Every structure is written in structure tokens, then in C-alpha cells.
C-alpha positions in Angstrom: 0.1 0.0 0.1 1.7 3.3 -1.2 -0.6 5.0 1.7 2.9 4.8 3.9 2.4 2.8 7.3 2.7 6.0 8.7 2.0 9.1 6.4 1.4 12.5 8.0 -1.5 14.1 6.9 -2.7 17.4 7.7 -3.1 17.3 11.6 -3.8 13.6 11.4 -1.9 10.3 10.8 -3.0 7.5 8.4 -2.0 4.5 8.9 -3.2 0.6 9.0 -4.9 -0.5 12.0 -3.1 -2.8 14.5 -4.6 -5.6 16.9 -4.6 -3.3 19.8 -6.8 -0.7 17.9 -9.7 -3.0 17.0 -11.7 -2.1 20.1 -11.3 1.8 19.4 -12.1 1.0 15.7 -15.4 -1.1 16.7 -16.5 1.8 19.1 -16.3 4.3 16.1 -18.3 2.3 14.0 -20.8 1.6 16.6 -21.5 5.3 16.9 -21.5 5.8 13.5 -23.7 2.9 12.2 -26.1 3.2 15.1 -28.6 5.2 13.2 -28.0 4.1 9.9 -31.0 2.7 8.2 -29.6 -0.6 6.8 -27.9 -1.5 9.9 -31.5 -0.5 12.0 -33.2 -2.9 9.3 -30.6 -5.9 9.3 -30.4 -6.0 13.3 -33.8 -5.2 14.2 -33.5 -1.9 15.9 -37.1 -2.6 17.4 -36.0 -5.2 19.3 -34.5 -4.5 23.1 -30.9 -6.1 22.3 -30.5 -3.8 19.1 -27.3 -2.3 20.5 -26.0 -5.7 22.0 -26.0 -7.7 18.6 -24.8 -4.3 16.5 -21.7 -4.1 18.9 -21.1 -7.6 18.3 -21.8 -7.9 14.7 -18.8 -5.4 14.4 -16.9 -6.8 16.6 -17.0 -9.7 14.7 -16.5 -8.0 11.3 -13.2 -6.4 12.4 -12.0 -9.5 13.9 -12.8 -11.2 10.5 -11.1 -8.7 8.7 -8.3 -8.5 10.9 -7.7 -12.8 10.5 -8.2 -12.1 7.0 -5.4 -9.5 6.6 -7.9 -7.4 4.8 -7.3 -3.4 4.8 -8.3 -1.8 7.9 -7.4 1.9 7.7 -7.4 4.4 10.3 -6.7 8.1 11.0 -5.5 9.4 14.1 -5.4 12.8 15.6 -2.6 12.5 18.7 -4.0 9.2 20.3 -7.3 10.1 18.9 -8.8 7.7 16.5 -10.6 10.0 13.9 -11.6 7.7 11.4 -12.0 4.2 9.9 -12.2 2.9 6.3 -12.3 -1.0 6.0 -12.0 -2.8 2.4 -11.9 -6.3 1.3 -9.4 -7.6 -1.3 -10.5 -9.2 -4.6 -10.6 -13.0 -4.2 -12.5 -16.0 -3.0 -11.2 -15.8 0.4 -13.2 -13.5 1.9 -17.1 -13.2 0.4 -20.7 -14.0 1.9 -20.3 -16.1 5.3 -16.6 -15.6 5.3 -15.8 -18.4 7.5 -17.3 -21.2 9.7 -16.2 -19.6 13.0 -17.1 -16.2 12.0 -20.6 -17.5 11.2 -20.9 -19.4 14.5 -20.0 -16.5 16.5 -22.2 -14.1 14.7 -25.2 -16.8 15.1 -24.2 -16.7 19.1 -24.4 -13.0 19.2 -26.0 -11.4 16.7 -28.7 -14.2 16.1 -29.9 -16.1 13.0 -32.0 -13.4 11.4 -29.0 -10.8 11.4 -26.5 -13.2 10.4 -28.6 -14.4 7.6 -29.0 -11.0 6.4 -25.6 -9.7 6.4 -25.1 -13.1 4.1 -27.8 -12.0 2.1 -26.9 -8.6 1.4 -23.2 -9.6 0.6 -24.3 -11.9 -2.0 -26.9 -9.7 -3.4 -24.2 -6.9 -3.7 -21.6 -9.6 -5.2 -24.4 -10.6 -7.6 -25.2 -7.2 -9.0 -21.7 -6.3 -9.4 -20.8 -9.7 -11.3 -23.7 -8.8 -13.4 -22.1 -5.4 -14.3 -18.6 -6.8 -14.9 -18.7 -7.3 -18.7 -16.4 -9.9 -18.8 -19.2 -12.0 -17.1 -16.4 -13.5 -14.8 -17.9 -14.9 -11.5 -14.9 -13.9 -9.4 -14.6 -11.0 -7.9 -12.1 -8.8 -9.3 -12.8 -5.6 -7.3 -12.6 -4.1 -3.7 -15.8 -3.6 -1.5 -16.0 -0.5 0.8 -17.4 -2.3 3.8 -17.2 0.3 6.3 -16.2 3.9 6.2 -16.7 6.3 9.1 -15.5 9.4 10.7 -16.2 10.2 14.5 -19.2 12.5 14.8 -16.3 14.9 16.9 -14.2 15.3 13.9 -16.9 15.5 11.1 -16.9 18.2 8.4 -13.3 18.6 8.8 -12.3 16.8 5.1 -11.0 13.3 7.4 -14.0 11.4 5.0 -12.1 12.6 1.6 -8.7 11.7 3.2 -10.5 8.1 4.0 -11.6 7.5 0.3 -8.3 8.8 -1.1 -6.6 6.2 0.9 -8.6 3.6 -0.3 -8.2 4.5 -3.7 -4.4 4.4 -3.5 -4.9 0.6 -2.0 -6.8 0.1 -5.2 -3.9 1.3 -6.8 -1.5 -1.0 -5.6 -3.7 -4.3 -6.8 -3.4 -4.3 -10.4 -5.7 -7.3 -10.3 -8.6 -5.5 -9.3 -11.3 -3.5 -11.3 -12.0 -0.5 -9.0 -13.9 -0.1 -5.4 -17.4 -0.8 -5.0 -19.5 0.8 -2.1 -23.3 0.4 -1.3 -24.8 4.0 -0.3 -28.3 3.9 1.4 -28.1 7.5 2.8 -28.4 9.9 0.1 -26.5 12.6 2.0 -23.5 10.7 1.6 -23.8 10.6 -2.1 -22.3 13.9 -3.2 -18.9 12.7 -1.2 -18.5 10.0 -3.5 -19.4 11.4 -6.6 -16.7 14.0 -5.9 -14.4 11.1 -5.9 -15.3 10.0 -9.3 -17.7 7.3 -7.7 -20.8 6.5 -10.4 -24.0 4.7 -10.0 -24.0 0.8 -11.1 -27.7 0.2 -10.1 -30.1 0.5 -7.5 -30.7 -2.3 -4.7 -32.8 -3.7 -2.3 -31.6 -5.0 0.8 -34.0 -6.0 3.2 -36.6 -3.2 3.6 -34.0 -0.7 2.6 -33.4 0.9 -0.7 -29.8 1.8 -1.8 -27.2 2.7 -4.7 -24.4 0.6 -5.4 -21.8 2.9 -6.9 -18.1 1.9 -8.3 -14.8 3.8 -8.7 -13.0 2.2 -11.7 -9.3 1.1 -11.7 -7.6 3.4 -14.3 -5.1 0.7 -15.0 -5.2 -2.5 -17.0 -7.3 -4.7 -14.8 -9.8 -1.7 -14.7 -9.6 -1.7 -18.3 -10.3 -5.1 -18.8 -13.1 -5.2 -16.0 -15.2 -2.0 -17.3 -18.3 -1.4 -15.7 -21.4 -0.6 -17.3 -23.1 2.5 -15.6 -26.5 3.6 -15.5 
């Protein structure tokens, strides 16, 4: 990754997360996604244990990212974690359902319905992307921006742009990837991604929540080979 392990940006520090920082990242993501319509639907916000299941799901997701050596980027200001971006690399080792122990832990903590809906969500997004890749290849030749969040206290200061830029640098170091996909369910975030040349691929309905699947194409050889048709 050309996002150097420790690159100084503005007043912050951009680098990969280490194991000891996963709890900080989980706390930040919990705050960021607590009121997200998709997560509220997936984890049944109307139930009394919504917060418990959401915390457990985010924790297990980050653990799975760590075990699979997927890119998790953090921005720090002094000792405070300002923002987080988590991507999945192209390949078959990390997809719907991930690992059996991830599924088991999710079943025990988040419950069957939420676990099933998470797996279905990933499969739906991947299916939509596979249909859009012009070569019709069933392999996932693209990155997925699974999480991106800035701590509420630090929002409106340009940190989101830095995180998206860091994700683009991860892409640049992977010539076998066609680009980066992201699923957006809140229209207020669309302008941020559009400023970075993400374009709409298709509309998707995940459970009871509608959203847009966006894509940022790789400008190198892999991106050209796996062109995406936009709507």
C-alpha cells in the first residue's frame, strides 16, 4: 500500500490499524452506524437487544477482517482515532459468510436472522457487481468498501475525503482489481463519493432498505479489462 504505514496528513496520521486498535475502531463504527437505516433493519432496531447485537456484529466483522488480513485504515489525531475505512480485497477467501467460525460467532451473538441477512446482503451486492462486469466472470475482481466512518466529533473537517483517498491508494497497489464498490443507503453521503468519481451502477433493495451501488473504476490495466457498465 502506498498509503505509507505511517504517513502524516494535515494534523492527522493515516496508517493501517493494529490488533490493539480494533476495539477503538469497533467503538467508532458502532457510533457511526447505530442510526444507519440499513443496520437498523438488519439487526432489528425495534428489538430490546439491538445495541448488543450491533456491537457484537461489528466486533466480529473487524475480527474477520483482521484474520483475513484485509485492509483496515485509520486516521489518528494524537492518540484519538478520527476515522476508519475497511476494504475487502479481490479474491475468493473473503466473501458471503466468510469463515465457519465467523458464522458461528455471529449466530451466537447477533442471532440467526441478522446473520442470515448479512450473508444475503453480501451475496446480493456481489451478484449485482458480477452482472455489471462486462466479462461475466464469476470471480470478484474488485474491492468492496465495507465500512467508512468518521467520529461524530471530527466530522465536516475533510477526514472522509482522506479516507476515500486512502482506499483509492489501496486500489492502485492491486493491479488485479477493477475498482472499488460501495453500497450507499443515505443520500446525504452521495455527493462525497461523487466528488471522488464514484458512479452509480444500479439500485438495490436490501431487506426493507433501498440504496445505490456505486463504483470507482481502476484506471490501470485491470480496470480496463473489467469495465463496468453504469446507469
